[in-house]
N, C-alpha and C positions, 0 to 999 in steps of 0.2 A: 548161393549161386543160382539154385533152382528158382528161388523167389524172384531174383532179378530177371531171369529169362521170361518168367510168367508176366512180369510187369511190362517188359519190352514187347512181348507178343500182344498184350492188351493195347499198348500204345499204337502198335502197327495196325491192329484191327480197327481202332478208333480213327486213325488217320485215313485209312482206306474208306471207312464209312463216311467220313466227312467229305472226302474227295468225290465219292459217289453222289452224295446229296447235292453238292455244288454243281457237279456235272449235269445231273438231272434238271436242276434249276435253270442252268444255261440252255439246255435243249428245249425246255418249256418256253423260254424267251424266244428262241429261234422260231418255234412253231407259231407263237403268238404274233410275231412280226410278220410272218408269212400270211397269216389270216388278216392282219391289218392291211397289208398290200391288196389282198383280194377285196376286202370291204371298201377300200379306197377306190378300186377300179369300178365296183358296182355303183358307188356314190357318183363318180365322174360320169359314167356312161348313162345313168338314169337322170342326169341333170339335177342331182339332189344337192350338190355342194354349196349352193347359195341360199338354201332354204332357211338356215339359221343365220341371222344377220348380226349376232353379237358373239363376242368371244369372252365367256365367263368361265374361268377355270374351276371355281368351286360351285357357284350357283348353277352353272350350266349343266351340272350332272343330273338335275331334276327336270324332266320334260314337262310340258303343260299338263296339268292334272284336271282341269275342268274346262267347260265350254268358253268361259270368259278368257282364260289364258290362251286357249287355242285361237280365239279371234284376235287377241293382241299380237300373237306370233304371226298370224296370217296377214294382219294389217302391216306389220313391219316388212314382210316379204313383198307386199303389193307396192312398196316404194322402190323396189329394185328394178333396174333395167331389164333383168331377165323376165320378170313378170309382165311388164308392159310390152316387150318386144316378142316374147315367145309364148308365155303361159297366161296371157290375159284371159280372164273368164274361167279359170280353172276352179274346180269345186273344192270344198273343204277336205273331202276324202282324198282327192288327188294331192292336195298340199300335205296331208298327213303322211302319205306314202313317201314323198321326197324328203319330208322332215325326218322320218324314221331312219333313212339310210345315213343322212348327215349326222343325226344324233348318235346312231349306233357307231359310226366311224369315230366320232369324238370320244364316246364312252369307252370304246375298246382301247383307244390311245391312253386314256386315263387309267384304265385297268392295267395296261402294260406298265405304267409308272409304279403302281402299287405292287404288282407282282415282282417288279425288279428291285425297287428301293427298300421295301420292308424286309424281305429275306436278306438283302445286302447288309442292312444294318445289323440283323441278327447274326449273320455269319461273321461280321466284323467284330461283334461283341464276343463271340465264341472263339475268335482267333482261328477261323477256318479258311481264311483267304490269304494266300501267299502274296508277298510284296509285288512280284511281277504281274500277278493276276489283278491286283488292286489297281495298278496303273491302267490296265486295259478296261476295267469296269468303270472307272471314273471317266475315261474318254467316251465310253458308250453312253453313260448317263448324260454327259454334256452334249453329245451329238443328238441324243433323243430330244433334249430340250430345244436345240436349234431347229430340229424338224418341226416341232410344234409351233415355234415362232414363225417360221416361214410358211407353215400351213395357213396361219391366219393372214399373213401378208398376201398369200395367193388368193384366199377367199375375198379379202378386201378389194383386190384388183377387179373383181367381177361385180362389185356393188356400185360402181360408178361408170357411166357411159356404156361399157360393153356388157352384153347379156351373159357372157361367159368369163371365167377366170383367164388371166393373161397366160398364154401358152408357155412363155419362157419362165414365168414364176411357178407354174405347175411343174415344169421340167425340173426346176431347182428343188422343189419340195419332194418330188418323186425320187430323184436321184440321191438326195440326202437320206431318204428312207432306205434306198438300196445300200447306201454307204453304211448306215447303222447296222443293217442286216449282215452285210459282208464282214464288218468288223466283229460283230458278235459271233457269226458263224466260224470265223477264223479262230477267235478266242476259244470257242467251244471245242474245236478240233484239237487245239493244243492241250486242253484239259482232258479231253477224252483219250487222246493218244500221247501221253507224256513221253513215252519211249518212242520218239519219232524216228522212222526210217524212210529214207528217200532213195529212189532209184538213181543209178549213175547214168546220166544221159550225155554228159560232157557239153561241148559247145552247142549241140543241137537244141539245148534248152532255150536258145534265143527265140525260136519260133513260138514257144509258149508265151514268152514276154510280149511278142508282137500281138498275139491273140488277146492278151490281157488289155493292152492299150486299145485295140480295136473294139473290144467289148465295152469299154468305158465310153468310147465315141458312139457306139451303137445304142447304148442306154440313153445317152443324151438325145440322139436323133429320134429315138422311139418316143421319148417324152414329149418332144416338140410336135412330132407327127400326131400324137394323141391329143395334145392341147389344141392343135389347129384343126383337128378332125380331117386331116389331109387325105385319109382313106376315101372320103366321099368324092374327092376330085378324080381319083383314078382307081375305080373299083374293078380293075382287070389285072390279069397276070397270064403269061410272063411279060407282056408288053404293057405300056402305060397308055391306055386308050389308042392302041394300034401302033405306037412307036416306042422305041427303046429309050430315047432321050426326048423328054417333053419339049415342045416348040418354045415354051417360055424360056427354057434354059439356053436355047440357041440364039435368042435375041439379046444381045449384050446390053441393050438399052435398059433391060429389066434389072440388071445387076446394080442396084443402088440401095442405100440404107432404108429409104422410105418403104420399099416393097417388103422389107423384113419387119419393119415396125407396124405398118398398116396392113398386116397380113390378112385381115378380114375382108379387105376391099379388093385384093388382087390375088391371082392364082399362082404367082411366081413362088412365094414362100412355100406353099403346099407342094408345088412341083419339086422345088429344090430339096426339101427335107425328105420327102417320100422317095425321091430318086436315090439319094445317098443312103437312106435307111435300107433300101432294098439291096443296093450294091455292096455295102459293108457286110450285110448278112451273107451275100454270096462269097465274099472273100473269107469270112470266118469259117463258113461251111467247107470251103475248099482246103483251107489250112488245117482244119480239124481232121479231115480224112487223110491229108498228107502225113501228119504225124502218126495217125492210126496205123497206116500201112508201113511207114518207114521204121517205126519203133518196135514193131512186132518181134523182130529178131534180135533187138538190142536188150530187151528187158529179160533178165534172168528169172525174176519172180513173176511167173505167169498169172498168179492170183492177184498180185499187185496191179499188173497190166489190166486184167479184167475189171477189177474194182474201180480203178481210176479212169482209164481210157474208155471203157465200154459205157460207163455212166455218162461221161461227157458226150460221147457220140450219140447215145440214145436221146439225151435231153436236147442235143443240137438238132437232130432230125425232127424230133417232136415240135420244137419251137419253130423251125422253118415251115413245117406242115401247117401248124396252127396259124402262123403269120399269113401264109398264102390263103388259107380258108377264110381268115378274117377279112383281108382286103377284098377278096372276091365276093364277100357277102355285104360289103358296104354300099348297097344300092338304096339310097334314100336315107339311111340311118346306120349308125354303127351297131353291129350285133352285140348285145350285152354279154351273152354267154361266151362267145368266142373271144371278145375283147378282154374279158376277165381272165380266161384261160391263158391267153397270150401274155398277159401281165404276170400271171403266176409262172408261166414258162420262163420269163426273165429271171425270176427267183431261182428256178431250177438250173438255168445256165450259170448263174453266178455261183451257186453252190457247187456244181460239178466242176467248174473251172478252178474254184478255190481248192477243192479237194485234190484236183490234179496238180496244182501248184504245191500243195502240202506234201504230196507224195513224190513229186519229181524235182522240185526246186529246193536245194538246201539253203537255209538262211542262218 
């Protein structure tokens, strides 16, 4: 009898150790995707995304190693619209700078694949992954592959005619990356807190669902604003060049498909997306503080309230502040540091809202 208890204790210890290893592996993935989003922001804001004109999954892991290879890579870049329309006459050292960020962006994405897939196969072999978790991990792997494919589709859109990638394809690539992050973060929460407890909010939980939808809309709007560099058109706050509603939006003759497709040639699309990006942010901000004040007396677990609601409110205030600072600094060019911090702030908002859903919404 005593021997059986010892065996069971050993099995429980071993299962706990396995769960801890898998949990830590998932958190490493969460951190690495966050870094990938940051590197992607730097790549975009430094205009580095079109410096590598080929998509080579295996060979592309090795950068140019000698002068001849660098000249070949530079010559390929010289055939792009971006070089002729924006960077004509740039030096080799300048090219190496933008090449580095795009290379680093792709290398980190490849590293993500290895960090995820190799341990996944090992855990699978050791039977350390439960069936429910297996389904989530397979979805994450598939989504990660889709992000990579659309990343190349995005880059290819900037190698013909336009000197920049297509804003809508950039938005799709960025939001797919957010989706992968969100799914992995949610999966990691489930593994980290298997004994899940949720606060009883009742029908009031509907307001959280509204914020969920608005955040999805806001992330899409933010991607388009970034892709169009819409901040350069209206680098002012709280008004947009002295008015609340841009004049472009009040002229209904501008409301046509061509203005959205040919957004480089007209100011309407930039006005449209930045206007709604700002105002959806205001709505989320107001709703966030509404639930903050209304739920204070409803939550019996004050620690739970602090951990979930306070994290969301802090990240929300930070993101709004950085967004305002970013747009007000868009005088002539997009500020790289603020732009990257604002993009990371989106990761923070996604994380905080998911954690709030995890704690307040029973599924």
